[in-house]
C-alpha positions in Angstrom: 78.4 50.2 16.3 78.5 46.7 17.8 75.4 47.4 19.8 73.6 48.8 16.7 74.6 45.7 14.7 73.2 43.4 17.4 70.0 45.4 17.5 69.5 45.1 13.8 70.1 41.3 13.9 67.7 41.0 16.8 65.0 42.9 14.9 65.6 40.8 11.8 65.1 37.5 13.8 62.0 38.9 15.5 60.6 39.8 12.1 61.1 36.2 10.8 59.2 34.8 13.8 56.4 37.2 13.3 56.1 36.3 9.6 56.1 32.7 10.4 53.4 33.3 13.0 51.1 35.0 10.5 51.7 32.5 7.7 51.3 29.3 9.6 47.5 29.6 10.4 46.8 30.4 6.8 48.8 27.3 5.7 47.0 25.2 8.3 43.6 26.6 7.2 44.4 25.9 3.6 45.3 22.3 4.5 42.1 21.9 6.6 39.9 23.1 3.8 41.4 20.9 1.1 39.7 17.7 2.2 36.4 19.6 2.5 36.7 20.7 -1.2 37.6 17.1 -2.1 34.6 15.8 -0.1 32.3 18.3 -1.9 33.6 17.1 -5.2 33.1 13.5 -4.2 29.5 14.1 -3.1 28.7 16.0 -6.3 30.1 13.1 -8.3 28.1 10.6 -6.2 24.9 12.5 -7.1 25.4 11.7 -10.8 23.4 8.6 -11.6 25.6 6.4 -13.7 23.3 3.4 -13.7 22.8 2.1 -17.2 19.2 2.8 -18.5 18.4 -0.9 -19.3 19.2 -1.8 -15.7 16.9 0.9 -14.4 14.1 -0.3 -16.8 14.4 -4.0 -15.9 14.4 -3.1 -12.2 11.3 -0.9 -12.6 9.3 -3.5 -14.5 10.7 -5.7 -12.7 12.4 -8.5 -14.7 13.3 -11.6 -12.6 15.5 -13.3 -15.3 17.0 -12.5 -18.7 17.6 -15.2 -21.4 20.2 -13.9 -23.8 19.3 -13.6 -27.5 20.1 -16.6 -29.7 20.2 -17.2 -33.4 16.8 -16.2 -34.8 15.5 -15.5 -31.3 15.2 -12.2 -29.4 16.3 -11.6 -25.9 13.6 -12.9 -23.4 12.8 -11.0 -20.2 11.0 -13.3 -17.7 8.4 -11.7 -15.5 6.9 -13.0 -12.3 3.3 -14.2 -11.9 0.9 -12.1 -9.9 0.9 -9.0 -12.2 -0.9 -9.0 -15.5 1.0 -8.7 -18.7 -0.8 -5.4 -19.7 0.3 -4.0 -16.2 3.9 -4.9 -16.9 3.8 -3.2 -20.4 2.2 -0.1 -18.8 5.1 0.1 -16.3 7.6 -0.2 -19.1 5.9 2.5 -21.2 5.7 4.9 -18.3 9.4 4.4 -17.5 10.4 5.0 -21.1 8.3 8.2 -21.3 9.8 9.5 -18.1 13.3 9.2 -19.5 12.5 10.3 -23.0 12.7 6.9 -24.6 10.1 5.7 -27.1 7.9 2.6 -27.5 8.1 1.2 -31.0 6.0 -1.9 -30.7 3.9 -3.6 -28.0 2.0 -6.7 -29.2 0.8 -9.9 -27.6 2.4 -13.0 -29.1 1.6 -16.7 -28.7 4.8 -18.8 -28.6 2.7 -21.7 -27.3 -0.8 -22.3 -26.0 0.0 -21.8 -22.3 2.5 -18.9 -22.5 1.6 -15.3 -21.8 4.0 -13.2 -23.8 4.4 -9.9 -25.7 6.8 -8.4 -28.2 8.4 -5.2 -26.9 10.4 -3.0 -29.2 11.7 0.3 -27.9 14.1 3.1 -28.3 16.3 3.9 -25.3 17.1 7.5 -24.2 20.5 7.0 -25.7 19.0 6.2 -29.1 19.6 2.5 -29.2 16.9 0.2 -30.6 16.0 -2.8 -28.5 13.8 -5.8 -29.5 12.9 -8.1 -26.6 10.1 -10.5 -25.6 8.3 -10.3 -22.3 7.2 -13.7 -20.9 5.2 -14.5 -17.7 7.1 -17.3 -15.9 5.7 -20.0 -13.6 7.1 -18.3 -10.5 5.2 -15.7 -8.6 6.8 -12.3 -8.0 7.4 -11.6 -4.3 4.8 -9.1 -3.0 3.3 -8.9 -6.4 -0.2 -8.8 -4.9 -1.7 -7.8 -1.5 -4.4 -9.2 0.7 -5.9 -7.6 3.8 -7.9 -9.5 6.4 -11.1 -8.0 7.9 -12.9 -9.9 10.7 -16.6 -9.3 11.4 -16.6 -9.1 15.2 -20.1 -9.6 16.4 -18.8 -10.3 19.9 -15.4 -10.6 21.6 -14.5 -12.8 24.5 -11.3 -13.6 26.4 -10.5 -16.7 24.3 -10.9 -14.8 21.0 -8.8 -11.9 22.2 -6.1 -14.3 23.3 -6.1 -15.9 19.8 -5.9 -12.5 18.1 -2.9 -11.6 20.3 -1.0 -14.5 18.8 -1.5 -13.5 15.1 1.8 -12.4 13.6 0.2 -10.6 10.6 -1.9 -7.4 10.3 -5.7 -7.6 10.4 -8.8 -5.3 10.9 -11.8 -5.7 13.1 -15.3 -4.6 12.0 -17.0 -3.6 15.3 -20.2 -1.6 15.9 -19.5 1.4 18.2 -22.9 1.0 19.8 -24.4 -1.7 22.1 -21.0 -2.9 23.2 -19.6 -3.5 26.7 -17.8 -0.7 28.5 -14.6 -2.7 28.6 -14.5 -3.7 25.0 -12.3 -0.9 23.7 -9.9 -1.0 26.6 -9.5 -4.8 25.9 -8.7 -4.0 22.2 -5.8 -1.8 23.3 -3.8 -5.0 24.0 -4.0 -6.1 20.3 -0.9 -4.9 18.5 -1.5 -5.8 14.8 -5.2 -4.6 14.5 -6.9 -1.8 12.8 -10.6 -0.8 13.5 -13.5 -0.3 11.1 -16.7 1.1 12.5 -19.8 -1.0 11.6 -22.7 1.3 11.1 -26.0 -0.5 11.6 -28.3 0.6 8.8 -31.9 -0.3 7.9 -32.4 -3.8 6.5 -35.2 -5.9 5.2 -34.7 -8.1 8.3 -36.4 -7.1 11.5 -33.8 -8.9 13.5 -31.0 -6.9 11.8 -32.9 -3.6 12.4 -33.2 -4.3 16.1 -29.5 -5.0 16.4 -28.8 -1.5 17.6 -30.8 1.4 18.8 -28.6 3.6 16.7 -29.6 2.0 13.4 -29.6 4.5 10.5 -33.0 4.4 9.0 -34.7 5.8 5.9 -37.0 8.1 8.0 -34.1 9.8 9.8 -33.2 13.3 8.9 -29.8 14.4 7.7 -29.1 15.9 11.1 -30.1 12.6 12.8 -27.7 10.7 10.6 -24.9 13.3 11.2 -25.3 13.0 15.0 -25.2 9.2 14.9 -22.0 9.1 12.9 -20.4 11.8 15.1 -21.2 9.6 18.1 -19.7 6.6 16.3 -16.5 8.5 15.6 -16.4 9.7 19.2 -16.5 6.1 20.4 -14.0 4.9 17.8 -11.7 7.8 17.0 -8.9 5.4 15.8 -11.2 3.7 13.2 -9.9 4.0 9.6 -13.3 3.8 7.9 -16.9 2.6 8.2 -18.9 -0.2 6.7 -22.4 -1.7 6.8 -23.3 -5.4 6.7 -27.0 -5.8 7.0 -28.3 -2.5 5.5 -29.8 -3.8 2.3 -32.7 -1.4 2.4 -30.6 1.6 3.3 -28.0 1.2 0.5 -30.9 1.3 -2.1 -31.7 4.9 -1.2 -29.4 7.6 -2.7 -30.9 10.4 -0.5 -30.0 8.5 2.7 -26.6 7.6 1.3 -25.9 11.3 0.5 -26.6 12.2 4.1 -24.4 9.3 5.3 -21.5 10.3 3.0 -21.7 13.9 4.0 -21.3 13.0 7.6 -18.5 10.5 6.8 -16.6 13.1 4.8 -16.5 15.3 7.9 -14.9 12.5 9.9 -12.6 11.5 7.0 -13.9 8.0 6.9 -14.3 5.9 3.7 -17.4 3.6 3.4 -17.6 -0.1 2.5 -20.9 -1.8 1.5 -20.8 -5.5 2.6 -24.5 -6.1 2.0 -23.8 -7.6 -1.4 -27.2 -6.0 -2.5 -27.7 -6.1 -6.3 -29.7 -2.9 -6.1 -27.2 -1.0 -4.0 -26.6 2.7 -5.0 -23.4 3.0 -3.0 -20.9 3.1 -6.0 -22.8 5.6 -8.0 -23.5 7.9 -5.0 -19.9 7.7 -3.8 -18.7 9.3 -7.1 -20.1 12.6 -5.8 -17.7 12.6 -2.9 -14.0 12.8 -2.4 -13.5 9.5 -0.5 -13.4 5.9 -1.6 -16.2 3.2 -1.4 -14.2 -0.1 -1.8 -15.9 -3.4 -2.5 -15.3 -6.8 -0.9 -17.0 -10.2 -0.9 -17.9 -11.7 2.5 -17.8 -15.4 3.4 -21.0 -17.4 3.1 -21.6 -21.1 3.9 -22.0 -22.1 0.3 -18.2 -22.8 0.4 -15.9 -24.1 3.0 -13.6 -21.6 4.7 -10.6 -23.2 2.9 -12.3 -22.9 -0.5 -13.2 -19.2 0.2 -9.7 -18.3 1.3 -8.0 -20.0 -1.6 -10.4 -18.3 -4.0 -9.6 -14.9 -2.6 -5.9 -15.6 -2.8 -6.4 -16.4 -6.5 -8.3 -13.2 -6.9 -5.5 -11.2 -5.4 -3.0 -12.8 -7.8 -5.3 -11.8 -10.7 -6.3 -8.3 -9.7 -3.4 -7.2 -7.5 -5.2 -6.9 -4.2 -8.2 -8.3 -2.3 -9.9 -7.8 1.1 -10.6 -11.1 2.8 -13.8 -10.7 5.0 -14.4 -13.4 7.5 -16.6 -13.9 10.6 -14.5 -13.8 13.8 -14.7 -17.2 15.4 -12.4 -20.1 16.2 -13.1 -21.9 12.8 -12.0 -18.8 10.8 -8.8 -18.5 12.9 -8.0 -22.2 12.5 -8.6 -21.9 8.7 -6.0 -19.0 8.6 -3.3 -21.0 10.4 -1.3 -21.4 7.2 -2.3 -18.2 5.5 1.2 -16.7 5.5 2.6 -19.8 3.8 -0.2 -19.9 1.2 0.1 -16.2 0.5 3.9 -16.3 0.2 3.7 -19.2 -2.3 1.6 -17.0 -4.6 3.8 -13.9 -4.1 1.0 -12.3 -2.1 1.8 -10.0 0.9 -0.5 -9.7 3.9 -0.9 -6.0 4.5 -2.9 -3.7 6.7 -6.3 -2.7 5.4 -5.2 0.9 5.3 -2.5 -0.2 2.8 -5.2 -1.2 0.3 -7.9 1.4 1.2 -7.1 5.0 1.6 -9.4 7.9 2.3 -8.6 9.7 -1.0 
């Protein structure tokens, strides 16, 4: 009997240990999963956007300062220079539409002769009615406008390459793929901030310009001739982001020739820029039949000083939002650009890559 009693006690103790062994992993597993559940709940809560709508709207416009409402005067939202008032209003309208708000009134007002301002009444998504005034301030908005610099590189030498290496802002080089030295493109590899644009010589009224390259695209060329010339250009400059012509006044007047050029460019996914400044150019209207862009730009001429031209283009950037500054590549141009970053920053203009302003589509 005593042995039987001991056996029963032993079995009971063993049963307790077995039970603890089975329950402990479950308990540990439960404790381990608990933080995971908490983490999932926390991440779900983090995904809920609790930002007040008015804060989202003022950041989207963007508003640089808010003057609180006073007696007989609405709240004033101050906006930076460099973006037009209609552009600001369009941003506000698009944001309200996106979040199911509603514009009640948008109307230009004239608090004084020099001020640019508009009355802006709207209904927030929560149903609150807001009445504010938008005023353009005297301060430029940072990065409100963009400027890209394009150098016309008729020739490159060691001193110019060395100067280009020192530039701490992006720029593009307009270079013909033909009639260039064998070492030119290997020399360009050392330039870090550059982009390349292929200069396609095209038929001009000037005999000197027509003789610039034995690959000049002419009116008498067939579509196949033009296609082969552009294919050769692309093979020599595969990293180029687009193409342009400078002295092709006669070529840009002929839609048939342009159609052949644009078909070939489309195959290479190059846009086209007409720098001839020809008043009878058919580039813009012909370009509408194709999927790529044909941007416009003004080139420097000696009727103005380099400083006057650069300052004028910076003003254009502030007014229109972006501009392409086209300059001849020589020491005088590089010297005139010595303080371009300071001048651009003072106007809220950012110096960007040419591909930031011009895209293929």
